[in-house]
Phi, psi and omega in degrees: 000325181294321180293318177300318179296318178297319178295318179294321178294315179299316179297318180294321179295315178297317179300311181294320180293317181295315179301313182300311181298315181299318179296318178296316178299313182294323177294322177294313178300316178298316181296330178280351179078022182255004184282324184238159173285162171299155185302321179296315180290327178296317178291323179294325181117125183296325180297315178294320181293313184279319190244348180075013180211151178284141179286333182232076184298339178289344181252015180292127179267319181244160181295336183297330181263004180280143175297155185305321184269003183274130176276164180265022178271174177295150172301153187301312183299319180292319180293321178294322179292322179294318179297318178296320179295319181290323177296320179294318180291328177290324181292326182287322184272000000 
């Protein structure tokens, strides 16, 4: 039981020390203004700003975020499902 108590105290000390150091570092980075992107780049999107491409191209709403080679058509799987559904509805009627 004594060993378990010592381990719990040691774990709590390490956790608190790590939290304290991390808070100090993040407060310093925030005070230097390096924690966030500028508001304009934040609205534009960090993926586009940093990498020039959307991280989730399937959720692109406007053409500005679409990768260069991506068409503005439906994805292939969705287009095939639509074609299959129209063929099925014609066969039923």
